[in-house]
N, C-alpha and C positions, 0 to 999 in steps of 0.2 A: 812486160812492156819495157821498151828500151829507155835508159837514162841519158842525160846530156852527153853528147859525143866527146871523145877524148881529145886532148890537145897537148902537144909537146911544147915545152917552154924552154927558154934560154936562161943561162945563169948570169950573175952580175948584178949591178945596181940598176934599177929601172925607175924612170921618172914617169909618173902618171899625172895628167892634168886633172885638177879638181877645181873647176871654176877658173879663177885667175891664179890659183896657187899650184904648187907642185909638191908631191909627196915622194920621198926617197924610200924605196923599199930596201931593207937591209940585204946585203948579199946572201944568197942561199948556199947551203952546203952542197946541194946537188948540182951536177953539171948537165949540159945538154945531152951528152952521151948517156948519163944515168937515166934520163927521162925519155929516151928514144928506143922503142922496141926494135930489136935486131931480128931479121927474118929473111928467108929466101923465098921468092915466089916463082912458081912455074906452072904451066898449063899442060895437062896430059893431052894425048892425041885425040881423045874423045871430048875435050872441052872442060874437064874438071879443073878448077883453080885450086892450087895447093900452096899453102903457106907453112913453111917449116921454121920453127924457132927453137933450136936446141939449147939446153942449159945443163951442163954436167953437174951443177951444184944441187940440183933437185934429185929426189929419189923416186920419181914417178913420171909417167908420160900421160898427157891429156890429149885425147883425140876428139875433135868436134867436126861433125859433118852437118852442114846447114844448106838449106835450099831457099830460093825465092818462092816461098810457099806459105806465107802467113795469111792472116785474115783478109788482107787486101786482095789476095789472089783467088778468093772463092768465087764461084759463079753466082749470079744473082739468085736470091732466094735460098741459098745454101749456107746460112749463118752457122758457125760452129764447125764447119766441115774440116778445115785445116787442123784444128785442135783435136777433133775426133780421129782423124787420120794419123796424127802423131801417136795417139794412144794405141791404135790398132797395129801400127808398124814398129812400135818401140821394141817389142819382143814377142815373137810368135808363140803359138800354143804347143807346137811339137818339140820333141827333144832336139831336133836339128835346128830349129829356129828360136829356141829359148835362149836368146843372146844374153839376157840378164843372168840366167843360171850358169851358162857356160863361162862367162867372164868373171862372175863372182867366185866361182870355184877355182879360178886361176888368179885370185887376188885383187880383182877390181874393187874399187872403193867408192866410185862416184858415178854409177850408172844413172843417167838422167835424160830427159827429153823435154823440150819446151817450145811453145809457139808464141810468136809476138805478132804485131800488126803486119809485119812484112817478111818475117823469117820463120823457118821451122828447123829446129836443131836436134840432133842426137849427139849426146856427149858421154864419154866414159873416161875414167882415170884408171890406169893399170900399171903394174910393175914394168920396168923397162923391157924385160925379156918377153913380155906378153904383147908388145906392140903389133907384131904380125897378126895375132889373133884378133885384136881390136880392129885393125884395118879390114881383115877378112869379114868380121861380123857386120861392119858397116856396108861393105860391098855386097855381101850375101843378102842383106836386108832388101836390096833393090831388085831382087828377083825371087827369092824363095818364099817370102811371106805371102805373096799374092794368092797362091794356091791354098793357103790355110785360112783365109778369111771366109767365115760362114755367117749365116743369119744369127745363129745362137751366140757366136763369139762377138758379133757386132752389138747385140743387145746387152751383153755383159759390159762391154766398153761404154755403151751409152749410159748404163746405170752408174758406172764409175765417174764419168764426166758430170752427170747430174749431181752426184754427191759432192764433187769438187766445186760445182757452182754454189751449192748450198753452203759449203764451208767458206768459200772466198767472197761470196756476194750476199746471198740471202740471209745467212746467220752471222754476217760480219757487220760491225758498226759502220754506218754510213755507206754500206754497199749499194743501197738504192741511189745514193748521190752519184756514184760513178756511172751507174746504168743511165741515169737521167742525163748526165753530161753527154755521153756518146749518142743517145737518142735525139738530143737536141742539136748537136753539132752536125750530124749526118742524116740526110733524108731517107725516106723509105726506099729500100732497094739497094742502098749503098752497102758494100761489104763490111764497113766498120761500124755500122749502126748498132749492131748487137755485141760489139766488142770481140774479144778472142773466143770466149767460151760459148757464147750464144745462149738463147733462152731454152728452157726445158722442152717446150713443144718443138722448137726448131731442131734441137739435137735429136729428138726421138723420130723426127720425120726423115732423117737421112737414111740412105740405103747402102747396101753392099756395093751396088753399082756406082754410087756417088763416091764412096771411099776409094775404090779401085781406079776409077777414072781420074780422080784428083792425083793419086799417087803415080799412075802411069804417065801423066802429063808433067808432073813437077819433080818427081824423084829420079832425075836423070843427071848424068855427069855435067852436061853443058849448062845446067841450071844450079850447080852446086859449088860450094866452097868447102874445102877440107883444110883444117888447121891442126897441126901437130906441134905441141909445145912440151918441153921437159927434157928428160935425160935420154937422149938417143943420138946415134951417129947420122948425120945429115945424108951422107952418100948412101948408106945402107937403107935408111928410111925411104929415100926416093925410089930405090929399086923395089922395096916392098909395096909402095903405093902403086907403082906401075903394074906390078903383078896382080894386086888385088882388084884394081879398078880398070885397067887398060882394056880388057876385053868387053866391057859393058857398052851397049849401044849409046851413042852420045845424046840423043834426044835434042831438045831445043830449049834455050834460055827463055824465061818468061820476061819479056821486055816491054809489055804493053804499058802505055801511059795510064796513070791513075788520076782521076779528077778529084780535087778537093773542093767540095761545093761551098759556095758562099751562102750566108744566112742573113736574115734581117739584122740590122745593127744591134738590136737589143731584144734577146729572147729570155724570158724569165719563167722559171719553173719552181714550184714548191713540192717538196718530198716529205712525206711523213716518216720520221725516224723512230723506230721502235726500241732500238738498243742503246745508241748513244744518248747521253743526257744533256749535251750541250749543242746549241745550234751551230751549224757549219754553213758557210757560204763559199761556193766554188765559182770562180770566174774562169772562163775557158774560151780560147780562140783557136780557129784553124788557120793555117798559113799554107801558101803554095807559091810556086815560082822559084826563081834563083835564090838559093838558100845560104850561100857561103857566109856572107857577112851577117845576115839575120841570125843564122844558127849560132855563130860565135857569140853574138851579143846576147841572145836570149839564154843560151846555156850559162854564160857568165852571170847575166842578170838574175837568173833563177837562184844561183848560189848566193849572190850578194843580197838579194831581197830576203832570203831565208835567214841569213846571218844577221842582217840589220834589224829586222822587225820581229823575229820570233820572241815571244814573251812580252811583246808590247802591250801594256795595260792588261796583262793576264791572258792574252790571246795566243793560241798556237798557230804559227804561220808556216806554210810549206809551199814553195814554188817549184815547178818542174817544167822542163822543155823536152818534148819527145819528138824526135825527128824520125820520119820513115820515108820510104821511097815516094818521091813526088810531093812531099808536104811535111807538115808537122802540127803538133798541138801544144799550146802553152797553157798551163793551168796554175792558178793561184788558189790555195785553200786556206781559209781563215776560220778557225774554230773559236767561238766565243766562250768566255768563262762562265756564263750563266744565261738565263732566259732573257731574250731581247725581242722586241717586236720586229716585224719584217723590215720596216724601213730603217730602223736603227742598225740592225745586223748588216744589211746591204751597205749602209753608209760607212760602217767601220771597215768593211772589206775594201771599199773604194778608197778610203784613206790609206790603207796599206799599199794598194796598187800605185797610188800617186808617189810613193817613195821611190818606185822604179821609173815611172814615166815622167815625173815632173819635178819632184823635190831635189834639192842639191844633195849630192851624196857625200857624206863625210869622208875625208881622205883616209882616216884610220880604218874605216870599214872597207874601203876599196883595197887598201894594203892587206887587211886580214883575209879578204876574199881571194886575192892572188896567192897568198901563202896556203890557204885552205885548198885551193885547186891543186897546188903542187903536191900537198900531202895526199890528196885523194888519188892523183895520178900515180904517185910513187907506190902507194899501197896496192893499186891494181896491177902495176907492172911486176910486183914481187909475188904474185900468185899465178899459178898456171891458169886458173879459171878466169882471173881478171885479164891476163894477157891475151888469152884466146878470144874473149869477148871484144877486146880492143882491136885485134887484128881483123876479126869478121866485120866489125863496124867500119874500119878504115877501108876495107875492100869493097863493101857494099854501099857505103855512102861517101864516096870520095868528094872532096871539096877542091875546087880550082884555086890556084894561087890568086891572091887578092892584092891589087896594087903592088905587085912584085914582092909581096911579103910571103915568107915561108910559113908553114903551119906553126913553127916555133916562134915566129915573130908576131903573128896576127893577134894572139891573145893579149900580149903586152901593149899592143898598139891601140887597144880599146880604151879610150878615155871615158870618164863619166858622161861628158857632154855627148859623145858619139853613141854611147849605149842608150841614152835617153832619146836621142834623135831617131835611132833605129826602132826601138821598142814603141815609141810614140806613133811612128808611121805604121809599123807592122801590126800593131794591136789596136788600130783605130776602129775597126769594124769587126764583123763576124764574131760577135761576142754572145756568150750564153752565161746567164747567172742562175745558179741552182741554189736554193735555200733548203737545207734539211732542218725540219722543225720537230724537235723531240716531243714525244707524247708524255714524257715524264721529265720535264726540264729541271735543271738545277736552279733554285731560286736565287735572286739577288740577295747579297748579304745586307742586312739592315743595321745601320749604326745605332748603338745604344743611346 
């Protein structure tokens, strides 16, 4: 699932209003250029969007081919189809379609594929001289794998996906909490109700026809984004891209609108927790509509809230904002230090949330959050994987200029008062509260 969207920031001394006071953030060592990804964008004749970001300082090349083909794009009643299709098409069963084996024998070190709520990506890292092979493998996948998909092969992938669900959800502490959040936020029939993986029965009900139909619809150039980052020559790489992908039929981009449903203002769910020993409360909201300012505020507010309240009276706090095509989900998770009754646990989570939506934000915490955001962005910019993810996100979730501010300026224009005004409005309704109650809770410590 996607984390808070990236943001480029400017250098210098920045004044941030905190109530009636101002806090001066010390000048940063990084410049705007240091924090701005450099890339070239072009579109092939058949509609594939290509982003090239060469860096001769690296010793490898990362190729990421993604499509608007995440869980949101699944037909009704086909939960888990996007993720299962990812597994089937990652590497075929024949010597000619065994892309993992072909690439790893030529020095590939990061063969991977993943599905999110709104994207499906195939990614590989190769030595610079093997970039043509990596591009060929991605293009060949869009045609050659179809003929190799059989009932037996599909059943094998279904077993693998079922094991993945056990590992990530069923046998993971608080996995049931995450399932309950999605099932409470999204109604029956919505493609996000079962998350990305889907339930075991839903996975096993999918057919070869389902997988092939989804792939033929979505794995087309006009619906894709190709990102190449690392050590390569931009002119030569562009020619290789055209050669590998140029002859493929364009298909059509999936641009259908996605409805983010409203819920009753207060939905409460209790989940029995078999593995975790501390109660956890999750507060979650869905959001829809124009997202530019809301996204900036919630992304920054998530980081600020985590920094500000984590460890508060022994509680573990984590806030996140996940934006996807047409909407977003804001989540606040508070894990208590020991057994609490239902009312007390929910009340403690509510107190934490008020630090974001109502309480005055200390100026030093605001300053620390600004600097933490800088460090996170810089760290992502300096890895091929992080940069590729940022470029895909920028391409697929573009934000319009706000009040004539650039992306570099918007972040620093968010005052604590403005953050609270936005979050108080955006998170007013559509709320779900999920309480995970351990079967073996840690007891309260009793004073001697």
